[in-house]
MMTF fields as JSON, N, C-alpha, C and O atoms, coordinates in Angstrom:
{
  "mmtfVersion": "1.0.0",
  "mmtfProducer": "UNKNOWN",
  "numBonds": 511,
  "numAtoms": 512,
  "numGroups": 128,
  "numChains": 1,
  "numModels": 1,
  "chainsPerModel": [1],
  "groupsPerChain": [128],
  "chainIdList": ["A"],
  "bondAtomList": [4, 2, 8, 6, 12, 10, 16, 14, 20, 18, 24, 22, 28, 26, 32, 30, 36, 34, 40, 38, 44, 42, 48, 46, 52, 50, 56, 54, 60, 58, 64, 62, 68, 66, 72, 70, 76, 74, 80, 78, 84, 82, 88, 86, 92, 90, 96, 94, 100, 98, 104, 102, 108, 106, 112, 110, 116, 114, 120, 118, 124, 122, 128, 126, 132, 130, 136, 134, 140, 138, 144, 142, 148, 146, 152, 150, 156, 154, 160, 158, 164, 162, 168, 166, 172, 170, 176, 174, 180, 178, 184, 182, 188, 186, 192, 190, 196, 194, 200, 198, 204, 202, 208, 206, 212, 210, 216, 214, 220, 218, 224, 222, 228, 226, 232, 230, 236, 234, 240, 238, 244, 242, 248, 246, 252, 250, 256, 254, 260, 258, 264, 262, 268, 266, 272, 270, 276, 274, 280, 278, 284, 282, 288, 286, 292, 290, 296, 294, 300, 298, 304, 302, 308, 306, 312, 310, 316, 314, 320, 318, 324, 322, 328, 326, 332, 330, 336, 334, 340, 338, 344, 342, 348, 346, 352, 350, 356, 354, 360, 358, 364, 362, 368, 366, 372, 370, 376, 374, 380, 378, 384, 382, 388, 386, 392, 390, 396, 394, 400, 398, 404, 402, 408, 406, 412, 410, 416, 414, 420, 418, 424, 422, 428, 426, 432, 430, 436, 434, 440, 438, 444, 442, 448, 446, 452, 450, 456, 454, 460, 458, 464, 462, 468, 466, 472, 470, 476, 474, 480, 478, 484, 482, 488, 486, 492, 490, 496, 494, 500, 498, 504, 502, 508, 506],
  "bondOrderList": [1, 1, 1, 1, 1, 1, 1, 1, 1, 1, 1, 1, 1, 1, 1, 1, 1, 1, 1, 1, 1, 1, 1, 1, 1, 1, 1, 1, 1, 1, 1, 1, 1, 1, 1, 1, 1, 1, 1, 1, 1, 1, 1, 1, 1, 1, 1, 1, 1, 1, 1, 1, 1, 1, 1, 1, 1, 1, 1, 1, 1, 1, 1, 1, 1, 1, 1, 1, 1, 1, 1, 1, 1, 1, 1, 1, 1, 1, 1, 1, 1, 1, 1, 1, 1, 1, 1, 1, 1, 1, 1, 1, 1, 1, 1, 1, 1, 1, 1, 1, 1, 1, 1, 1, 1, 1, 1, 1, 1, 1, 1, 1, 1, 1, 1, 1, 1, 1, 1, 1, 1, 1, 1, 1, 1, 1, 1],
  "groupList": [{"groupName": "MET", "atomNameList": ["N", "CA", "C", "O"], "elementList": ["N", "C", "C", "O"], "formalChargeList": [0, 0, 0, 0], "bondAtomList": [1, 0, 2, 1, 3, 2], "bondOrderList": [1, 1, 2], "singleLetterCode": "M", "chemCompType": "L-PEPTIDE LINKING"}, {"groupName": "ALA", "atomNameList": ["N", "CA", "C", "O"], "elementList": ["N", "C", "C", "O"], "formalChargeList": [0, 0, 0, 0], "bondAtomList": [1, 0, 2, 1, 3, 2], "bondOrderList": [1, 1, 2], "singleLetterCode": "A", "chemCompType": "L-PEPTIDE LINKING"}, {"groupName": "THR", "atomNameList": ["N", "CA", "C", "O"], "elementList": ["N", "C", "C", "O"], "formalChargeList": [0, 0, 0, 0], "bondAtomList": [1, 0, 2, 1, 3, 2], "bondOrderList": [1, 1, 2], "singleLetterCode": "T", "chemCompType": "L-PEPTIDE LINKING"}, {"groupName": "PRO", "atomNameList": ["N", "CA", "C", "O"], "elementList": ["N", "C", "C", "O"], "formalChargeList": [0, 0, 0, 0], "bondAtomList": [1, 0, 2, 1, 3, 2], "bondOrderList": [1, 1, 2], "singleLetterCode": "P", "chemCompType": "L-PEPTIDE LINKING"}, {"groupName": "PHE", "atomNameList": ["N", "CA", "C", "O"], "elementList": ["N", "C", "C", "O"], "formalChargeList": [0, 0, 0, 0], "bondAtomList": [1, 0, 2, 1, 3, 2], "bondOrderList": [1, 1, 2], "singleLetterCode": "F", "chemCompType": "L-PEPTIDE LINKING"}, {"groupName": "GLU", "atomNameList": ["N", "CA", "C", "O"], "elementList": ["N", "C", "C", "O"], "formalChargeList": [0, 0, 0, 0], "bondAtomList": [1, 0, 2, 1, 3, 2], "bondOrderList": [1, 1, 2], "singleLetterCode": "E", "chemCompType": "L-PEPTIDE LINKING"}, {"groupName": "GLY", "atomNameList": ["N", "CA", "C", "O"], "elementList": ["N", "C", "C", "O"], "formalChargeList": [0, 0, 0, 0], "bondAtomList": [1, 0, 2, 1, 3, 2], "bondOrderList": [1, 1, 2], "singleLetterCode": "G", "chemCompType": "PEPTIDE LINKING"}, {"groupName": "ILE", "atomNameList": ["N", "CA", "C", "O"], "elementList": ["N", "C", "C", "O"], "formalChargeList": [0, 0, 0, 0], "bondAtomList": [1, 0, 2, 1, 3, 2], "bondOrderList": [1, 1, 2], "singleLetterCode": "I", "chemCompType": "L-PEPTIDE LINKING"}, {"groupName": "ASP", "atomNameList": ["N", "CA", "C", "O"], "elementList": ["N", "C", "C", "O"], "formalChargeList": [0, 0, 0, 0], "bondAtomList": [1, 0, 2, 1, 3, 2], "bondOrderList": [1, 1, 2], "singleLetterCode": "D", "chemCompType": "L-PEPTIDE LINKING"}, {"groupName": "ASN", "atomNameList": ["N", "CA", "C", "O"], "elementList": ["N", "C", "C", "O"], "formalChargeList": [0, 0, 0, 0], "bondAtomList": [1, 0, 2, 1, 3, 2], "bondOrderList": [1, 1, 2], "singleLetterCode": "N", "chemCompType": "L-PEPTIDE LINKING"}, {"groupName": "TYR", "atomNameList": ["N", "CA", "C", "O"], "elementList": ["N", "C", "C", "O"], "formalChargeList": [0, 0, 0, 0], "bondAtomList": [1, 0, 2, 1, 3, 2], "bondOrderList": [1, 1, 2], "singleLetterCode": "Y", "chemCompType": "L-PEPTIDE LINKING"}, {"groupName": "GLN", "atomNameList": ["N", "CA", "C", "O"], "elementList": ["N", "C", "C", "O"], "formalChargeList": [0, 0, 0, 0], "bondAtomList": [1, 0, 2, 1, 3, 2], "bondOrderList": [1, 1, 2], "singleLetterCode": "Q", "chemCompType": "L-PEPTIDE LINKING"}, {"groupName": "VAL", "atomNameList": ["N", "CA", "C", "O"], "elementList": ["N", "C", "C", "O"], "formalChargeList": [0, 0, 0, 0], "bondAtomList": [1, 0, 2, 1, 3, 2], "bondOrderList": [1, 1, 2], "singleLetterCode": "V", "chemCompType": "L-PEPTIDE LINKING"}, {"groupName": "CYS", "atomNameList": ["N", "CA", "C", "O"], "elementList": ["N", "C", "C", "O"], "formalChargeList": [0, 0, 0, 0], "bondAtomList": [1, 0, 2, 1, 3, 2], "bondOrderList": [1, 1, 2], "singleLetterCode": "C", "chemCompType": "L-PEPTIDE LINKING"}, {"groupName": "LYS", "atomNameList": ["N", "CA", "C", "O"], "elementList": ["N", "C", "C", "O"], "formalChargeList": [0, 0, 0, 0], "bondAtomList": [1, 0, 2, 1, 3, 2], "bondOrderList": [1, 1, 2], "singleLetterCode": "K", "chemCompType": "L-PEPTIDE LINKING"}, {"groupName": "LEU", "atomNameList": ["N", "CA", "C", "O"], "elementList": ["N", "C", "C", "O"], "formalChargeList": [0, 0, 0, 0], "bondAtomList": [1, 0, 2, 1, 3, 2], "bondOrderList": [1, 1, 2], "singleLetterCode": "L", "chemCompType": "L-PEPTIDE LINKING"}, {"groupName": "ARG", "atomNameList": ["N", "CA", "C", "O"], "elementList": ["N", "C", "C", "O"], "formalChargeList": [0, 0, 0, 0], "bondAtomList": [1, 0, 2, 1, 3, 2], "bondOrderList": [1, 1, 2], "singleLetterCode": "R", "chemCompType": "L-PEPTIDE LINKING"}, {"groupName": "SER", "atomNameList": ["N", "CA", "C", "O"], "elementList": ["N", "C", "C", "O"], "formalChargeList": [0, 0, 0, 0], "bondAtomList": [1, 0, 2, 1, 3, 2], "bondOrderList": [1, 1, 2], "singleLetterCode": "S", "chemCompType": "L-PEPTIDE LINKING"}, {"groupName": "HIS", "atomNameList": ["N", "CA", "C", "O"], "elementList": ["N", "C", "C", "O"], "formalChargeList": [0, 0, 0, 0], "bondAtomList": [1, 0, 2, 1, 3, 2], "bondOrderList": [1, 1, 2], "singleLetterCode": "H", "chemCompType": "L-PEPTIDE LINKING"}],
  "groupTypeList": [0, 1, 1, 2, 3, 1, 4, 3, 1, 1, 3, 4, 5, 6, 6, 1, 7, 7, 8, 9, 1, 8, 6, 2, 1, 10, 11, 8, 12, 4, 2, 1, 3, 8, 2, 6, 13, 14, 7, 6, 9, 15, 16, 1, 13, 17, 8, 8, 1, 1, 5, 12, 12, 15, 17, 4, 1, 16, 2, 7, 6, 6, 12, 8, 18, 16, 7, 6, 5, 12, 9, 12, 3, 1, 6, 17, 6, 2, 9, 6, 17, 1, 2, 4, 12, 8, 15, 15, 5, 4, 15, 9, 6, 6, 12, 1, 0, 9, 4, 14, 1, 6, 17, 14, 15, 16, 12, 17, 1, 14, 2, 1, 12, 1, 3, 6, 16, 11, 7, 5, 7, 2, 1, 5, 6, 6, 5, 10],
  "groupIdList": [1, 2, 3, 4, 5, 6, 7, 8, 9, 10, 11, 12, 13, 14, 15, 16, 17, 18, 19, 20, 21, 22, 23, 24, 25, 26, 27, 28, 29, 30, 31, 32, 33, 34, 35, 36, 37, 38, 39, 40, 41, 42, 43, 44, 45, 46, 47, 48, 49, 50, 51, 52, 53, 54, 55, 56, 57, 58, 59, 60, 61, 62, 63, 64, 65, 66, 67, 68, 69, 70, 71, 72, 73, 74, 75, 76, 77, 78, 79, 80, 81, 82, 83, 84, 85, 86, 87, 88, 89, 90, 91, 92, 93, 94, 95, 96, 97, 98, 99, 100, 101, 102, 103, 104, 105, 106, 107, 108, 109, 110, 111, 112, 113, 114, 115, 116, 117, 118, 119, 120, 121, 122, 123, 124, 125, 126, 127, 128],
  "secStructList": [7, 7, 1, 1, 7, 7, 7, 7, 7, 3, 3, 3, 7, 7, 7, 7, 3, 3, 7, 1, 6, 6, 6, 6, 7, 7, 3, 3, 1, 7, 7, 7, 7, 1, 1, 7, 3, 3, 3, 3, 3, 3, 3, 3, 3, 3, 7, 7, 1, 1, 7, 7, 3, 3, 3, 3, 3, 3, 7, 4, 4, 4, 7, 7, 7, 7, 7, 7, 3, 3, 3, 7, 7, 6, 6, 5, 6, 6, 1, 1, 1, 5, 7, 7, 3, 3, 2, 2, 2, 2, 2, 2, 6, 6, 7, 7, 3, 3, 3, 7, 6, 6, 7, 7, 3, 3, 3, 3, 3, 1, 1, 7, 7, 7, 1, 1, 7, 7, 3, 3, 7, 7, 3, 3, 3, 3, 3, 7],
  "xCoordList": [-10.07, -9.72, -8.183, -7.967, -7.187, -5.617, -5.62, -6.279, -4.696, -4.35, -3.379, -3.799, -2.771, -1.847, -1.506, -1.068, -1.723, -1.435, -0.403, 0.779, -0.756, 0.154, 0.7, 0.045, 2.133, 2.742, 3.501, 3.905, 4.084, 4.927, 6.516, 7.145, 6.607, 7.321, 9.248, 10.341, 8.729, 10.172, 9.25, 8.086, 10.01, 9.931, 9.154, 8.841, 8.77, 7.889, 7.953, 7.859, 8.051, 8.6, 8.089, 8.607, 6.826, 6.571, 7.014, 8.14, 6.303, 6.842, 6.159, 5.575, 6.085, 5.47, 6.006, 6.177, 6.154, 6.411, 5.728, 5.798, 4.625, 3.688, 3.804, 3.888, 3.825, 5.024, 3.745, 2.735, 4.134, 3.326, 2.899, 1.724, 3.448, 3.338, 2.528, 1.838, 2.406, 1.644, -0.219, -1.136, -0.297, -1.742, -2.301, -1.809, -3.86, -4.675, -5.096, -6.166, -4.129, -4.083, -3.675, -2.557, -4.471, -3.948, -2.229, -1.728, -1.812, -0.437, -0.204, -0.302, 0.198, 0.762, 1.663, 2.818, 1.235, 2.412, 3.333, 4.561, 2.163, 2.425, 1.266, 0.177, 2.016, 1.453, 1.548, 2.695, 0.893, 0.991, 1.664, 1.165, 2.966, 3.164, 2.804, 2.022, 2.943, 2.273, 1.914, 1.18, 2.515, 1.997, 1.413, 1.243, 0.77, 0.195, 0.659, 1.838, 0.071, 1.542, 0.452, -0.621, 0.913, 0.472, 1.118, 2.328, 0.405, 1.0, 0.679, -0.367, 1.883, 1.727, 2.206, 1.713, 2.941, 3.251, 2.902, 3.249, 2.268, 1.867, 1.764, 0.821, 3.169, 3.369, 3.058, 2.997, 2.783, 3.527, 4.1, 3.835, 5.189, 5.787, 5.918, 6.324, 5.509, 5.394, 6.561, 7.087, 6.624, 7.61, 6.43, 6.853, 5.236, 4.672, 4.523, 4.503, 4.47, 3.978, 2.393, 2.094, 1.677, 0.3, 0.001, 0.858, -1.6, -1.393, -2.776, -3.977, -2.259, -2.674, -3.576, -3.381, -4.611, -5.674, -5.42, -6.022, -4.975, -4.798, -5.795, -6.449, -5.844, -7.607, -6.541, -5.447, -6.998, -6.642, -7.351, -8.11, -7.248, -7.7, -7.358, -6.333, -7.626, -7.46, -8.058, -9.167, -6.929, -7.381, -7.949, -7.739, -8.621, -9.295, -9.685, -10.464, -9.147, -9.699, -9.74, -10.54, -8.725, -9.332, -9.449, -9.126, -10.22, -11.0, -10.587, -10.162, -10.574, -9.994, -11.526, -12.444, -11.359, -12.188, -11.436, -10.648, -12.187, -11.891, -12.064, -13.135, -10.95, -11.224, -10.493, -9.763, -10.244, -10.59, -9.682, -8.768, -9.902, -8.683, -8.384, -9.002, -6.971, -6.294, -5.279, -4.259, -5.581, -5.104, -3.755, -3.489, -2.489, -1.305, -0.982, -1.123, -0.776, -0.581, 0.917, 1.484, 1.286, 1.933, 2.842, 2.689, 4.326, 6.352, 5.748, 6.279, 4.532, 4.728, 6.065, 6.384, 6.515, 7.65, 8.988, 10.053, 9.099, 10.006, 10.821, 11.949, 9.664, 10.212, 10.673, 10.905, 10.84, 11.089, 10.684, 11.396, 8.924, 8.657, 7.269, 6.57, 6.302, 5.287, 5.48, 5.544, 5.571, 5.467, 5.193, 4.785, 5.55, 5.173, 3.516, 3.102, 2.803, 1.221, 1.258, 1.782, 0.45, -0.102, -1.145, -2.152, -0.746, -2.51, -2.574, -3.727, -2.18, -3.502, -4.274, -5.494, -3.699, -4.393, -5.979, -7.084, -5.471, -7.157, -8.109, -9.326, -6.845, -7.602, -8.022, -9.223, -7.254, -7.944, -7.832, -7.712, -7.921, -7.902, -6.974, -7.148, -5.421, -4.195, -4.075, -3.205, -5.17, -4.85, -3.907, -4.013, -3.095, -2.457, -3.242, -4.168, -3.475, -3.802, -3.481, -2.432, -4.405, -3.961, -4.139, -5.28, -3.146, -3.323, -3.416, -2.369, -4.15, -4.356, -3.538, -3.486, -2.829, -1.934, -2.445, -3.504, -1.527, -1.555, -2.442, -2.575, -3.505, -3.957, -2.927, -1.741, -3.517, -2.699, -3.301, -4.375, -2.419, -2.571, -2.2, -1.082, -3.293, -2.813, -3.395, -4.416, -2.778, -2.676, -2.753, -2.089, -4.044, -4.023, -3.98, -4.297, -3.584, -3.771, -5.14, -5.29, -6.129, -7.192, -7.2, -8.019, -6.243, -5.455, -3.473, -2.917, -3.135, -1.538, -1.24, -1.663, -0.412, 0.971, 2.061, 2.601, 2.453, 2.972, 3.828, 4.023, 4.608, 5.575, 7.142, 7.461, 7.628, 9.115, 8.945, 9.958, 7.444, 7.041, 6.86, 6.514, 7.07, 6.607, 5.962, 6.323, 5.066, 4.637, 5.24, 5.192, 5.881, 6.194, 5.731, 5.85, 5.147, 4.379, 5.23, 5.373, 5.498, 6.223, 5.073, 4.059, 5.337, 4.407, 5.983, 7.168, 5.283, 6.009, 5.867, 5.48, 5.902, 4.889, 5.755, 6.931, 5.249, 5.616, 4.603, 3.395, 5.742, 5.216, 4.51, 4.923, 3.405, 2.76, 4.093, 4.208],
  "yCoordList": [23.591, 23.836, 24.487, 25.042, 24.093, 24.625, 25.951, 26.269, 26.945, 28.279, 27.718, 27.999, 27.349, 27.234, 25.838, 24.902, 25.884, 24.249, 23.303, 23.56, 22.535, 20.496, 20.242, 19.984, 20.411, 19.541, 19.07, 19.353, 17.753, 16.706, 17.543, 18.368, 16.669, 16.939, 15.782, 15.86, 15.141, 13.881, 12.906, 12.7, 12.244, 10.994, 10.283, 10.411, 9.578, 8.765, 7.168, 7.461, 6.114, 4.901, 3.826, 3.674, 2.848, 1.961, 0.372, 0.336, -0.596, -1.676, -2.804, -3.124, -3.722, -5.006, -5.929, -5.351, -7.086, -8.089, -9.03, -9.777, -9.327, -10.443, -11.672, -11.61, -12.761, -14.522, -14.816, -14.126, -16.595, -17.201, -17.803, -17.518, -18.398, -18.333, -17.803, -18.284, -15.912, -15.37, -15.996, -15.18, -16.781, -16.857, -15.509, -14.895, -15.252, -14.262, -13.833, -13.259, -14.157, -13.061, -11.148, -10.737, -10.454, -9.482, -9.654, -10.552, -8.614, -7.726, -6.286, -5.565, -6.395, -4.912, -4.221, -4.637, -2.955, -2.221, -1.468, -1.519, -0.511, 0.029, 0.19, -0.32, 0.981, 1.221, 2.669, 2.963, 3.628, 5.017, 5.553, 5.331, 6.302, 6.926, 6.89, 5.946, 7.792, 8.545, 9.82, 10.555, 10.071, 11.775, 11.586, 12.771, 10.988, 10.197, 10.409, 10.73, 10.39, 10.765, 10.599, 10.027, 11.224, 11.389, 10.666, 10.534, 9.984, 9.19, 9.601, 9.645, 9.847, 10.94, 9.577, 9.701, 8.682, 7.382, 6.048, 5.673, 5.353, 4.108, 3.319, 3.283, 2.455, 1.532, 0.4, 0.09, -0.436, -1.938, -2.378, -1.857, -3.792, -4.076, -5.131, -5.405, -6.328, -7.655, -8.174, -7.683, -9.178, -10.18, -11.434, -12.476, -11.399, -12.671, -12.619, -11.633, -13.12, -14.313, -13.604, -13.176, -13.587, -13.335, -12.084, -11.504, -11.344, -10.587, -10.54, -10.753, -10.287, -10.048, -8.999, -7.845, -9.452, -8.312, -7.96, -8.686, -7.402, -6.784, -6.117, -5.142, -6.645, -5.772, -4.897, -5.367, -3.132, -2.996, -2.15, -1.29, -2.237, -2.096, -1.274, -0.8, -0.647, 0.357, -0.294, -0.74, -0.167, -0.575, -0.105, -0.845, 0.807, 1.766, 0.75, -0.199, 1.057, 0.6, -0.893, -1.427, -1.756, -2.845, -3.819, -5.004, -2.858, -3.161, -2.991, -1.865, -4.392, -4.127, -4.12, -4.914, -1.969, -2.024, -1.608, -0.764, -2.67, -2.505, -1.527, -1.331, -0.807, 0.841, -0.037, -0.537, -0.486, -1.026, -1.721, -1.995, -2.218, -3.138, -2.685, -1.821, -3.465, -2.859, -3.932, -4.34, -4.275, -4.811, -4.619, -3.564, -5.663, -5.568, -6.3, -7.522, -6.005, -6.003, -7.279, -7.187, -8.638, -9.156, -8.553, -8.02, -8.667, -7.635, -5.942, -4.953, -5.81, -4.367, -3.84, -3.96, -3.17, -2.355, -3.405, -2.792, -5.021, -5.083, -5.839, -6.333, -5.726, -6.809, -5.483, -5.855, -3.806, -3.16, -2.832, -2.412, -3.164, -2.138, -2.268, -1.843, -2.737, -2.429, -1.67, -2.665, -0.837, 0.308, -0.174, -1.273, 0.947, 0.013, 0.511, 0.832, 0.471, 0.668, 1.5, 1.396, 2.659, 3.804, 3.913, 4.463, 2.946, 2.24, 3.9, 4.178, 4.84, 5.942, 6.104, 6.127, 6.26, 6.601, 5.871, 6.411, 4.049, 4.004, 4.015, 4.163, 3.699, 3.625, 4.781, 4.896, 5.96, 7.401, 8.848, 9.946, 8.374, 9.193, 9.934, 11.15, 9.213, 9.909, 11.389, 12.257, 11.207, 12.08, 11.219, 10.143, 12.285, 11.708, 11.302, 12.113, 10.166, 9.739, 10.009, 9.675, 10.542, 10.723, 9.829, 9.373, 9.351, 8.216, 8.47, 9.026, 8.337, 9.234, 8.238, 7.037, 8.956, 7.455, 6.277, 6.117, 5.443, 3.725, 3.117, 1.894, 4.317, 3.58, 2.904, 3.206, 1.625, 1.154, 0.497, 0.045, 0.657, 0.417, -1.113, -1.539, -2.067, -3.327, -3.902, -3.408, -5.005, -5.362, -6.992, -7.596, -7.741, -8.932, -9.196, -8.35, -10.376, -10.721, -11.891, -12.983, -11.172, -11.823, -13.136, -13.767, -13.757, -15.443, -14.662, -13.705, -16.171, -16.447, -16.039, -16.049, -15.689, -15.118, -16.272, -16.736, -16.812, -17.648, -18.09, -17.438, -19.247, -19.917, -18.913, -18.754, -18.524, -18.417, -16.499, -15.806, -15.834, -14.62, -13.693, -14.193, -12.694, -12.05, -10.511, -10.205, -9.838, -8.114, -7.6, -8.156, -6.412, -5.727, -4.552, -4.202, -3.614, -2.21, -0.838, -0.742, -0.275, 0.538, 1.827, 2.061, 2.483, 3.223, 4.808, 4.595, 6.173, 7.236, 8.286, 9.039, 9.018, 9.965, 10.468, 10.11, 11.522, 12.063, 12.307, 12.543, 12.131, 12.464, 13.71, 14.825, 13.547, 15.357, 15.625, 16.637],
  "zCoordList": [15.213, 13.862, 14.563, 15.641, 13.292, 14.143, 13.623, 12.634, 14.449, 14.084, 12.874, 11.752, 12.898, 11.464, 11.009, 11.678, 10.067, 9.219, 9.36, 9.588, 9.257, 9.833, 8.257, 7.247, 8.436, 7.585, 8.107, 9.235, 6.984, 7.666, 7.593, 6.931, 8.772, 9.358, 9.438, 9.999, 8.75, 8.479, 7.865, 8.207, 6.773, 5.902, 6.397, 7.58, 5.803, 6.297, 5.145, 3.953, 5.35, 4.442, 5.335, 6.441, 4.817, 4.895, 4.015, 3.517, 3.898, 3.403, 3.402, 4.437, 2.126, 2.301, 0.732, -0.342, 0.894, 0.219, 0.279, 1.255, -1.051, -0.656, -1.346, -2.572, -0.8, -1.401, -1.85, -1.991, -2.149, -2.271, -0.539, -0.309, 0.434, 1.568, 2.105, 3.004, 1.327, 2.436, 1.389, 1.299, 1.058, 1.033, 0.213, -0.735, 1.176, 0.637, 1.973, 2.173, 3.007, 4.146, 4.356, 4.046, 4.757, 5.092, 5.851, 6.526, 5.456, 6.267, 5.667, 4.674, 7.068, 6.963, 6.337, 6.249, 5.761, 4.877, 5.805, 5.873, 6.75, 7.453, 9.022, 9.287, 9.643, 11.075, 11.059, 10.722, 11.26, 10.814, 12.751, 13.854, 12.33, 14.17, 14.89, 14.994, 16.113, 17.006, 16.704, 17.364, 15.582, 15.03, 14.238, 13.955, 13.382, 12.129, 11.314, 11.461, 9.82, 8.623, 7.725, 7.915, 6.651, 4.833, 4.139, 4.321, 3.108, 2.427, 0.875, 0.227, 0.607, -1.04, -2.45, -3.572, -2.206, -2.933, -2.46, -1.341, -3.215, -3.231, -4.357, -5.148, -4.391, -5.779, -5.159, -3.97, -6.622, -6.303, -7.819, -8.903, -7.451, -8.425, -8.096, -6.966, -9.293, -9.545, -10.697, -11.696, -10.112, -11.078, -11.236, -11.737, -10.908, -11.56, -12.727, -13.463, -12.833, -14.711, -15.054, -16.169, -14.125, -14.274, -13.747, -13.08, -14.042, -12.998, -11.578, -11.746, -10.619, -9.04, -8.916, -9.296, -8.35, -7.919, -6.205, -5.414, -5.926, -4.28, -3.579, -3.949, -2.678, -1.331, -0.67, -0.357, -0.381, 0.735, 1.769, 1.323, 2.817, 3.943, 4.71, 4.219, 5.889, 6.596, 7.912, 8.205, 8.537, 10.437, 11.389, 12.35, 11.684, 12.447, 13.919, 13.83, 14.959, 16.144, 16.249, 17.018, 15.339, 15.152, 14.46, 14.545, 13.376, 12.432, 11.235, 10.975, 9.763, 8.819, 8.45, 8.662, 7.325, 6.729, 4.791, 4.363, 4.189, 2.887, 1.989, 1.414, 1.802, 0.566, -0.195, 0.661, -1.106, -2.963, -3.17, -2.392, -4.662, -5.078, -6.139, -6.762, -6.579, -7.569, -8.374, -7.818, -9.479, -10.314, -10.601, -11.176, -10.246, -10.84, -12.481, -12.458, -13.185, -14.545, -13.914, -12.825, -15.303, -14.584, -15.278, -16.377, -14.304, -15.036, -14.579, -15.085, -13.522, -13.315, -12.081, -10.898, -13.438, -12.668, -12.928, -12.993, -13.097, -13.162, -14.477, -14.478, -15.772, -16.702, -17.781, -18.932, -17.479, -18.243, -19.545, -20.457, -19.558, -20.208, -19.711, -20.63, -18.462, -18.291, -16.75, -16.028, -16.112, -15.967, -13.677, -13.299, -12.741, -11.487, -11.852, -12.966, -10.69, -10.236, -9.27, -8.161, -9.922, -8.813, -8.434, -8.877, -6.895, -6.355, -5.681, -6.011, -5.133, -4.681, -5.893, -5.725, -7.478, -8.417, -8.095, -8.033, -7.88, -7.794, -6.97, -7.08, -5.443, -3.873, -3.812, -3.572, -3.993, -4.202, -4.647, -4.104, -5.84, -7.121, -7.045, -6.963, -7.058, -7.087, -5.748, -5.683, -4.938, -4.071, -2.661, -2.074, -2.596, -0.93, 0.029, 0.049, 1.189, 1.904, 3.659, 4.209, 4.202, 5.644, 6.675, 6.749, 7.695, 8.619, 9.981, 10.313, 10.922, 12.362, 13.019, 12.756, 14.012, 14.362, 14.925, 15.531, 14.64, 14.868, 14.127, 14.143, 13.023, 11.967, 11.36, 11.497, 10.422, 9.706, 8.122, 7.725, 7.733, 6.078, 5.675, 5.965, 4.897, 4.806, 3.622, 3.144, 3.054, 1.586, 1.868, 2.711, 0.661, 0.393, -1.028, -1.865, -1.307, -2.417, -2.718, -2.169, -3.877, -3.937, -3.957, -3.287, -4.767, -4.785, -5.206, -5.744, -4.345, -4.497, -5.682, -6.838, -5.065, -5.857, -6.089, -5.085, -7.481, -7.861, -7.136, -6.11, -7.338, -5.973, -7.05, -8.228, -5.732, -6.686, -6.63, -6.542, -6.702, -7.618, -6.188, -5.118, -6.327, -5.066, -6.029, -7.166, -5.262, -5.365, -4.224, -3.127, -4.488, -3.203, -3.369, -4.543, -2.56, -2.127, -1.122, 0.097, -1.813, -1.236, -0.65, -1.307, 0.452, 0.461, 0.822, 1.081, 0.68, 0.725, 1.383, 0.489, 2.486, 2.954, 3.762, 3.709, 4.78, 5.961, 7.093, 7.102, 8.249, 9.347, 9.895, 9.576, 10.75, 11.595, 12.382, 13.075]
}
C-alpha cells in the first residue's frame, strides 16, 4: 500500500466514432498511458434514427473481457431533446473506472449503425 494517496496528475482523453463501415467489430476508445488513468466521464452521442446497443470490453493482457452493454437511444445528445448517455452509470454504477498502463477500453455496436450516421464515444479523466 502506498504511503501517500495517488491523484491524477494530468488530464487524459480518449474517444471513438462508430459508423456503418465499422459493422460490429470492436474498436479502441483509448489505451491507458504508461502511468495508468482514471476515467470519470464516459459519454455517448448518436445521430442514428434508431436505438443502438453498444458492447464494451476491457482489454487486459491482449484479451477482451466484456464489461457490459448499454442502449443508446436514437438522437441521444444530437437532436436537442434526448440527452447524451452517461455510460459509466450503466457500466460501473456511476463510479469512475481505473485502468492500469497499457489496458484498453473497447466498444462495438451490436448491430451496425445506419449508413450516414454515427455514434461518438468520449472519455475524460486523468493520468496518474
